[in-house]
C-alpha positions as CSV (number, residue, x, y, z in Angstrom):
1,M,0.0,0.0,0.0
2,F,1.3,3.5,-0.8
3,A,0.2,7.0,0.1
4,V,1.0,10.5,-1.1
5,V,1.5,12.8,2.0
6,K,2.1,16.5,2.1
7,T,4.5,18.0,4.7
8,G,6.7,21.0,4.6
9,G,5.0,22.3,1.4
10,K,6.1,19.3,-0.6
11,Q,4.5,16.0,-1.5
12,Y,6.1,12.5,-1.0
13,R,5.0,9.1,-2.3
14,V,5.6,6.7,0.5
15,S,5.0,3.1,1.5
16,A,5.9,1.0,4.5
17,G,9.6,0.8,5.1
18,D,10.6,3.8,3.0
19,V,13.2,6.3,4.4
20,I,12.5,9.9,3.5
21,K,14.1,13.3,4.3
22,V,11.5,16.0,5.0
23,E,11.7,19.5,6.3
24,K,12.2,19.7,10.1
25,L,9.4,18.2,12.2
26,A,9.2,18.3,16.0
27,G,10.4,15.2,17.7
28,E,13.5,13.4,18.9
29,A,15.2,10.3,17.4
30,G,13.1,7.3,18.2
31,D,9.8,9.2,18.4
32,S,6.7,8.2,16.4
33,I,5.0,10.8,14.2
34,T,1.7,10.7,12.4
35,L,1.3,12.5,9.1
36,D,-2.4,13.3,8.6
37,N,-2.2,15.3,5.4
38,V,-2.8,12.3,3.1
39,L,-3.7,13.3,-0.4
40,M,-4.0,9.8,-2.0
41,V,-4.0,6.2,-0.9
42,G,-3.6,3.2,-3.2
43,E,-3.0,-0.5,-3.3
44,G,-2.4,-2.1,-6.7
45,E,-5.0,-0.9,-9.2
46,S,-7.4,0.6,-6.6
47,V,-6.6,4.2,-5.8
48,T,-8.5,6.6,-3.5
49,V,-7.9,10.3,-4.2
50,G,-9.0,12.8,-1.6
51,S,-10.7,16.1,-2.2
52,P,-8.3,17.5,-0.9
53,L,-7.5,14.9,1.8
54,V,-8.5,11.3,2.2
55,D,-10.8,10.9,5.3
56,G,-9.4,8.8,8.0
57,A,-6.1,8.1,6.3
58,A,-2.8,8.5,8.1
59,V,0.9,7.6,7.8
60,T,2.9,6.6,10.8
61,A,6.6,7.2,10.8
62,E,9.6,6.9,13.1
63,V,12.1,9.7,13.5
64,L,15.5,8.3,12.7
65,E,17.5,11.6,13.1
66,Q,17.4,15.3,13.1
67,G,20.0,16.9,10.9
68,R,20.9,19.4,8.3
69,A,21.0,19.0,4.5
70,D,24.0,19.7,2.4
71,K,25.0,23.3,1.9
72,I,23.8,25.2,-1.1
73,V,25.5,28.3,-2.5
74,V,23.4,31.4,-3.1
75,F,25.2,33.7,-5.5
76,K,23.9,37.0,-6.8
77,K,25.5,39.0,-9.6
78,K,24.7,42.0,-11.7
79,R,27.0,42.2,-14.7
80,R,28.9,45.4,-15.3
81,H,28.0,46.8,-11.9
82,N,30.7,45.2,-9.7
83,Y,27.9,43.6,-7.7
84,R,28.5,40.1,-6.3
85,R,27.1,38.5,-3.2
86,K,27.8,35.0,-2.0
87,A,26.0,33.2,0.8
88,G,25.3,29.7,1.9
89,H,22.2,27.9,3.3
90,R,21.7,24.6,5.1
91,Q,18.2,23.4,5.6
92,D,17.2,21.6,8.8
93,I,15.8,18.2,8.0
94,T,14.2,15.2,9.7
95,V,14.9,11.7,8.5
96,L,11.8,9.5,8.8
97,R,11.2,5.7,8.3
98,V,7.6,5.0,7.4
99,T,6.2,2.2,9.6
100,D,2.6,2.1,8.6
101,V,0.2,3.4,5.9
102,A,-3.4,3.3,7.2
103,G,-5.9,3.7,4.3
104,G,-9.0,5.7,5.2
105,G,-12.6,5.2,4.2
106,K,-13.8,5.3,0.7
107,K,-13.9,8.5,-1.3
108,K,-17.1,10.5,-0.9
109,A,-19.5,10.1,-3.8
110,A,-20.1,13.2,-5.8
111,K,-23.4,14.8,-5.1
112,A,-25.7,15.1,-8.1
113,K,-27.1,18.6,-8.4
114,A,-30.6,18.2,-9.8
115,E,-33.7,20.3,-9.1
116,P,-36.3,18.4,-7.0
117,A,-39.4,17.4,-8.8
118,P,-42.4,19.6,-8.0
119,A,-44.9,18.2,-5.5
120,P,-48.0,16.6,-7.2
121,E,-50.4,19.3,-5.8
122,E,-48.2,22.1,-7.3
123,A,-48.0,20.4,-10.7
124,A,-51.8,20.0,-10.8
125,A,-52.4,23.6,-9.8
126,A,-50.0,24.8,-12.6
127,D,-51.9,22.8,-15.2
128,D,-55.3,24.2,-14.2
129,A,-54.3,27.8,-14.2
130,P,-55.6,29.7,-17.3
131,A,-53.0,31.0,-19.7
132,S,-53.0,34.8,-20.0
133,T,-53.8,36.0,-23.5
134,E,-53.3,39.5,-24.8
135,E,-55.4,40.8,-27.7
């Protein structure tokens, strides 16, 4: 079974046993975290897509470590203006191991928008009313 979860502004496709690096989440190494923002759950050919979330679905993961990602270089330059700026950035990350993917209930059926049929008394009254004629 797999799921698509949203955390840290990004989406990840996960299944049981996967190890993923996400933006920093609260918790120490060894803690268990539940990710509730599940956008899609599937198993084989059957897929349940939420609108926007799948009701009752959750992904449980174990925190392996809190760390920092590799450094990226941020370099700005404006040519012919002797303008150069160099900076670095290291994003805080959390490494998770997915332990369980709990599929929620079925997707809600789309509601059909149809006008209700008029009551029998109203329909009969409309037929008996004389039509206005202008001469």
